[in-house]
N, C-alpha and C positions, 0 to 999 in steps of 0.2 A: 190477541194474545197476553199472556198475564207479564206485566209492570214488574221486574223487581229491584229493590233497592241495593245496590251497591255502594259500600260504606268501608268494609274493613280489609285489611291483609287478609293476601290469599291464605290461608289455615283451616284476608279482605285486602280594549280598554285603555286604564292608565296604567302605565308604566311607573313603579316605585322604583326611585333611586337609590343611594347608595346611602345610607344610615350615617349620619355625620356627628350626630349626637341629639341627647334628648334635653329638651330645655330644663334647665333647673336640677334635673335629675342623672344620676350615673347608673346606666344599667350594672347587672352583677357581674362580676367577671366570670368567665367560663371556665371550667377546669381544662388545663393542659394535660400534655400527655398522654394522650389517646394511645390504647394498645392498637397500633395497626393491624397487626399479624393476626389478635384474636377477632380484631372486625372482620379482615379478609376472608378469615377461617370460616367464621359466622355466616357471612355473604355468601359462600360456595354452598353451604347447609340449605339455606335461604331459598337460592336457584334452584337446588335438586327437591326441596318441601313444592315448590311453586308447579316446577314441573310435573311432579308428579301430581299434584293436583288436577294439571290442567285436562289429564286423562282421563277422571274419573267422572262419574254422575253431575258429581258437582261444580264442574266445570262449567264458564262462558262460551267455550266452542258448541258449536253444534255437532249431535252425535257421529257425523261419518266425519268429522274433520279429526276428533280425537282419536282415529284410530291412525292416522299419516302424521299427526302432531310428533316431531321430533324436539322439543323445546322452544322455549320463548328468545329473543333475541335483546342482548345486553351490548352497552359499551362494556370494551374493557375496565376491568375495576382499577378506578383509582384514587389511592390514598389520599391525597391533595383536597378530594371532596366527600373526605370524612372528617368534619369540623368538631370541635367542642361549640355549644351554646348555652345560652343562659336565658330561662323563660322569664321576660318582666308581667309579673299578673296585672290584670286590669283593677282599677279602683272597687270595682264593684263588677261581678262577672255580671252578664248580661244574657239572653237567648238572643240568637240572631235566628233569618230567615234564609236559607238558602237556596238559590235558584238551582234548576238542574236541568239536565238534558231535556227532559219530557215535559220544561215548564212549571212542574209542580215543585213548591217548596219544602224545605226538608229543615226542621229547628235544630240548632247544636248550641251548644254553649261556650261563649267565647274566652279562650282560657287563658289570654293574652299573646306577648308576642317573642319570638322565639328570636335573641341574636346573637350573629356571627359573624367570623370575619372569612371571605373567599376572594383567593386573586389579590392578596393587599386591602381589600376594604370590606367595611362593615355595613352587616345587612340586617334585614328582619323579617321574617316572615310569622303571619298573624298562626295562632295554632289554635284547634277548638277542642270540645269535649263532645262526641256523639253521645244522643241520648239513646236509651233503650240497651240492647244487650252486648253494649261493647263498655263497662265499666272501667277503669283505668288505665285509659288510653287517651294520646293524641291523637288528634286527625292533622295533617297539613298539607294542604292542594296547593300547586303551586302553578305557574308557568313561567318561562325562561328562555332565553335567546335561543333557543335549542324547538319550541313548540311551533309546531306546523309546518316543518321541515323533517328534522330529526326523529322526532318524538312527536305525540298528538297533539293539535294543534289546543285542543282543550282542556291542556294541563296533563299533569301527573299528582300522584298520591306519595305521602309518605305518613306510616303509621309509629308513633312512639311510645311506649310504657311509661306511665304518668311518675316522676321519681320524688321523693320526699326534699330533695334539695333542690330541685328547680334546674339542676345540670344535666346535659343531652349530650351523647353521641348524634349529632347529627348526622347520619353517613346516606348521600344520596345515592351511593349505588343501590340502595335499597328503592328507590325512588319508579315506580309503577305504573301503569296506566289502568285508568278504571275499566272494568267489563263491559263498559256500554261498546267499546273498540271492537269486541266482539260478539258482542251480542245486544242491536239497538235497543230489549225490551229492557235492559236493566237500565234503573235512575239512579244518574252519577251526577253526584255535586259537584259543580263549577267553581275555580277557584274565583275567592273575590277579588276586585281591580287591584287591591292592596297587594295581593300576593303574586304581583309579576313581577319577576326583576329580571334585571338587565343581564345578568351573569349567563353565560353558555354552561347550564351543568350536562357536560357531555359523559354522564355516570347513571347507572339504570337502566331502566328498560327503554327498547329504540326501536324503530321503525327498521325493516330491511333497508339498505342501502342502495341508494338508486342506481341503474345500472348504464353503463358508458357514457 
């Protein structure tokens, strides 16, 4: 079987606790006042594009499943899980080797960590820049309190366009499952231990609800 690499948004351990402070440092403040109406509208369009792609030859679904595919499953859109975030860059960018679902290692550039607030608590997630055909994007793989039950145990992904300001709209409603959920021949990076958060991210792609 051909093994394929899954990194992009569809177009592609140790639990870390709340971030209580950075010793001797202050994280840049994230912008407030996100346009949630616009984000919700963009999410609806994003879902439609993903569903459309899953019906094409580029879909990770086997051909026979594409014929009956009627859309992926998502949590209801939750504006409280679309939050401002600030990227704190590393002192010196470094290339790290990501473990994957097939045991291979994939190099990426550590871009720093995103600081954000959810449920009244400050959190952080490490962000990475994929090498190769996806310049100008941040890759944010993560596990949360839904992983292994309501969502894939190996975690989910977020993709962000790089900004000059370092300020981001971190919309967890766009969290998506890696392609290896649908086809094991895809090579899917696994979130690093520090990207496991205790927050229940009930937004984004999910598994079918358990019956009865």
